[in-house]
N, C-alpha and C positions, 0 to 999 in steps of 0.2 A: 424264284424259289422262296417258299415261306420259311420263316425262322424255325418252325417245328420240323419241316422236312430236312432242313440243313443239319439240325442236331441229330436227327435219326441217321442221316447219311454219315455224319462224323462218327457216331457211335459204331456203325457197321465197319467203317474203315479201321477204327482203333481195335475192334475185336479181331478183325482179320490179321492185322499187323502183329497183334499179340500172339495169335495162333501160329503165324509163320515164324516169328522171332523165337518162339519157344522151341522150335525144331532145330535151332542152331545152337551149338555149344562148342567150346574149344577143348580139345583133348591133348594131353602131353604126348608127344611122339619124338623119340630119340633114336629111331632106327636109321635115319639118314646119316651116312658117314660124312665126316668132315676131315679134310686133310690140310696140313700145313707143311710146306716144303717137302712133300712126298710122304710125310708121316701122318698116320691116322691119330686124331685126338680122341682119347678114350672117353672123356667127359665133356665133350664139346657143347652139349645142350644143358649143362648144369647151371649156366649163367656165369657172368663175370663176378670176381671177388676183388675188391679194392683194399679194404683194411680188415683183414681176417683176424678173428679172435677164436681160435679152436679150443674145443673141449671134447671129452668123450663121455658117452652115456649109452646105456643099454635101453634105447627108447622103445624097442619092440619086445623086450623081456624074453629074448631067446637065448640068453646066457653069454653073449659076447658083446664087446664094446663097439659101438658105432661112433661116427665122427659128427660132431655138431660144430658148425662154423657160424659165428655172428659177424656180419659185415657192418661196422659202425657208420660207413659212408651213407648207407640208405636204410639202416636198421632192419636188414633182412636176414633171414635164417636159411642156411643150407644144411641138409642132413644127408649123410652118406652111410647107407646101411652096410654092415659087414656081412658078406656072403662067403660061402665056401662050397666048392665043388671038388670032391675028392680031397687031394692034398693042397689044392690051390685056394688061396684066400684073396679076396678082392673087395672093392667097395663100389656100391651102386647108388647113384643119386636117387633119392626119394622125393619127388616134387610135391607130395602131399603131406610130408612130415612136419613142415613148418607150422601148420595149423594146430599141431599138438602142443605147442608152446604158448605161453602168455603173449598176447598181442601188443602189449605196451612196453616192450623192451626198447631201451634207448641207450645210446653211447657205449655201453659195455654189457657183456653177459658172460658169466663163467659158471661152469657146472662143477660143484664141489660137494662132497658128502660131509655135511657138518655134523650130523647126528649119528653117524656110524651105523646106519641101517643097511648099508650096501647099495644104496641108490643115490645118485648124484642129485643134489639140490641146485637151485638157481639163484645166483647173486647178480643183480643188475642195478642200473642207476635209479636212485631215489633222489629227491630234491636236495642237493648239497651233499649227497653221500650215496648210500646203498640201501636197497630193499631186497628182501629175500623171499623166495618161493620154496616151499617144502615139496619134495617129490612124494606123492602119496599114491602113486600108480601101482598096478599089479598086472600079472599076465592076463587075468580074466577081465579086468576093467580097462586096461590100457594105461597110457600115460596120463596122470592127473596132477594138478598143481594146487597148492594151498598157500595163499599169501600169509606168511607168519610175521613179517616185519615190514611195515610200510616204510620205515626208516630205522636203520641201526643207530643206536645211541652208545656213547661211551662216557665214562666217568672222568671229566676234566676237573681236577682239583676239587672234587666233591660235588661238582655240578654235572647233571645229566644233560649232555648236548649231543646234537647229531654228529656221528662219527664222520668227520670231514674227508671226502674224497673228491677231487676236482672232476668235473664231467669229462675232461679230456685225458684223465689219467687211468691207468690200469694198476690197481694195487695187487699186492701178493696176499693171497688167501691160503695160509699155510700154518701148520703146527710148529710155531717157532720154538717153543720150549719142550716139545716132544712129550706132552702129557695126554695127548689123545683128542684134543679139541682144536678147532680152527681159530687161529689168531689172524691179525691183519697188520700188514706193513704198508703204510701209505705216506705220501709226502705231506709235510706241514703246509699250511695255507700259503706261507711265504715261499715255499719251493726249494729251500736249501737243505733241509734235513728230513730224514725218514723217521716217522713216528712208529712206535710199537704199541699196538692195542692188544692187550692180553685178554683172551676169553676166560672168564671166571667160572665156566660151567663145571669143570672138574674140581676146582678148589671149593666151590660152594655146595655142589650136589653129588659129586663123585661120578658123574656121567657127562656125556658130551652133547646132549640134545638141547642145550640152551645157548642163547646168543647174548651174553652179558659181558660187556667189555669195560676195561679200565686202561687209561693211558699210562703205561708203565715206563716208557722212555721217550723223550722228545728228540733224541739224537741217537737212534739205534745204529750201531756200527761205528760211531764216532767220526763219521765223514761228513763233508759238506759239498753240495753241488753249486758251482758258480751260477749266479743268476743271469749272466749274459751269454753263457755257453753251456756245454755239457761236461766240462772238466770237473773232476772230482778231487777233493783234497782230503788226505787221510789225517787222522789224529787232530781233528779240528779243536782249537782251544777257545772258540768263541761261543757265546750264548749258552744254549742248553747242553752243548757237548761237554762242558766243564763238569757238570754235576753227575753225569752218568745215569745210573738207574734213579728214577724219581718216583716214589710211591704216591706222591701228590704233586704232579708237575704243574708248572705255571699254565695259566689259561692261555691258549693260543690267541693271537690278535685278530679276532673275527670282526673287529670294528671297522675295517677298511675293505669293502668289497672289491676294490680295484687291485689289491695286492696280488691276487691270483694271476691276473693277466700281465702285471708288470714284472713279476719275478719268475713265474713258472707256469708252464702249460704243456701238457702232452708228454708225460713220462710214464714208462712202464717199469714195473718191478717184478722180476721173477726170482723167487727164492728156492734154492735147492742145494743139497750137499754135493757139490760138484767134485770135490777132492776126497770124499769119503772120510772126513775128519770127525764126523758126528755133530757138526753144527751147520747152520744155514749160511751159504754164500749167496751173493746177489749178482744178477745180470740186469743192468740198467739200460734202458733205451730211451730215446727222445725223438719226438716227431719231427724236429727240425734238423736232425743229424742222421747220417747213414750208418754210423758205427755203434757198437755196443760196448759198454764198460763192464768188465768182470771184476767183482770185488771178492777177495778171498778172506774168509773169516779166520782170525787167528786164535779163536777160542778152542779149548780142548774138550769141553763138555757143554751140553745144552744149557744156556743161561741167557739172561736178558741184556747183558752188557758186553758182549764180545766185540773187540775192536777189529775192524778191517785192516789187514796188514799189507795188502798189495792191490794194485788196480791195473788191469790190462785194458787199455782203450781200443784195442784192435781185436777183441774177441769176436769170433773164434780165430785165434792166431794160427798160421800154418805150422804144422809139426816140424820140429827141427830134425834133420837127419842125424842118426847116431854116429 
């Protein structure tokens, strides 16, 4: 066979294979029932989830909130659409919805409305901290994202530095001072104390659509986490906890990149007013431990220096019988 005939034959084979392969495609099919111990699994074909980070978002702009789950073990997204038939509400896995979100999400993803427009925005990992996508979608255009911050910065003692959040941590994105903009609670690079980064949007501009931060407190809540366990110590009298509120706090020790792994890795912070006292309490988790720590805030009004007055290392504790 001549070389010319060989290449002609090869070309024909490639064309035929391309034509045949183009006829094959995979379609998502979840109609096959799956049972475990005699019980039908409702969402058996939604895929496994290892390290779930749930948020809510109206991704289809139909007026109700759907469930967004980011799995940090493989940086995958699962979206469950809120459906209703009559008076029955339920969630349906949407296998195509993941493509509606940015493709470069890593380590963490949280949906929070930072600019008060009624649509949840996206906070995710940026190198050494966080980056932010603004939700610019609509009913007619669908879900759209605009990268507004490649990296969040904060004022550390007059210096603009990346707002530090460990890649293995989940910070609290919450309005700490109840002024209408989103503040951030995150662990110091050493891992012992929680830092409070106040959003200056309201203070500077009178609205909440900016992401301008200043480190207001290096030891928010006045407690310390042990570097070798997840034990918490109240009313800590060491280091930054002595000074309380600090308008110009000391610069964190960024000079040793190994501090993060030595002292702290894998903590989650959930801030909420669990007892209805008008100030933020904390639920602290740690990747190496199975328990949660509930910290109760002793303050009586929103402020930046309320001290935690009690810790429950077995939260949620069983309710005591009356």
